[in-house]
N, C-alpha and C positions, 0 to 999 in steps of 0.2 A: 763480254761483259761491260766493261770501260768505254767501249769504241759503240756500241752501243747507247749509251747515256749520253756519250759527248754526241753522237748523233744528233739524239735530244735534245740537246739545251745551250747546241752552240749561238755565237753570239746573233745570227740572222732569227730563228724562234725564238730568243727572247724579245729581241727588237718588236716582235709583233706582239709575243706573251703578251707584255705591259700593257699596253692598253685595249687588250681580248679581256684581260680580267680585272681592269679598271669600267670599261664598258660593262661586265657581267655585273660587275659590283653596283655599279648606276642602275641595271634590270633590276637586280634584287630587292636592292634598298633606295632609292632618288634620293633620300636626304643626304646618302654618304658623301657627294660632294662637298657639302661643309665642312666635314671632316676635315683635320691637320695635316693627318698621315695620306690621304685619299689627293690633297689639293699638292704633296710636298713631293710625294710620288708623280705624278702627272707634271706637273712644272722642272724637276730635273729628268724626269725623260723626252717631255719637248725641246731642254736645254742641251740634250747627249744629242737627239736627233738635228738640233740645227750646226749643232758644232760638226759632227760629222757628216751635215749635208755639203756644208763652206769645207772642210777639209779635201769631200771629193772633188767638189768644182772645183776648186783651185790647183789639187792633181790632176783632174781634167786640162785647167785650160794651160798648167804649165807642158803636159807630154802633148798637146795638142800639134799634129804637124803639116794641115791642111783644115783649109773651113770646109765646110762639109758641103755646100752651096757649087764649091768647086769637082766634087767627086761628081760621080755617074747618080747617083741614088737624088743629089741636090738641083739636077738638069733635066732628068723626061719629068714631064706630067704625074706621071703615078708617083717617082720621091717627094715632087712637088706637095702634093696631096695626103701624102703622108705624113710630110712633115707639120704639114699645117693643123692634124687631126693632133698630133703628137702635141703640139703647142698646144689644142686645145686643148685637150682630156689633160693636161701637165695644168693649164691655168685654171681650167673650170672651179674648182674649188677655193681658190682666192677670190674669183668674182662670186661665186654664190655665198661668200661670206660676206664679203664689200658688199651685196646686194639686201641681205639682209639684215647687217648691221644698217644701210642706210633706211629698209623700210623698217618704219617703226612701229608700223598698225601691227604688220604682221607678227613683230615679237612681244605685243599687247596681247594676247594669248596664250602665250604661253604660262605655263609651271612657275613660281618663284624658282625653286631651284635652277632655271635654266637664265631664268634671267641674270643671277650673279656675274653668269661669263662672261659680259660685257662689262 
């Protein structure tokens, strides 16, 4: 019984559940983004994820043994294509955000609750 609950509520489930619930609340009531509790939970979650990502990056840099480009996967053409695709997928959200942030005409048609993000 308790093992089932732990399987449903382990750390990775919580990491995905928090933004899912926040998004659900925005879908139900878009004005919830102005509420102090919603903003606080969102800020804490983002902060936690950034700290976790920094710690994970530090761990990987500390325990790296070789440069990935010196490995077999980095030398063959298919491996390089996979590396480029993985990098593009990882950078796409950041590039999209910068594009939207710079393009003020795109933001002008947004509802007011979306304009408070920037």
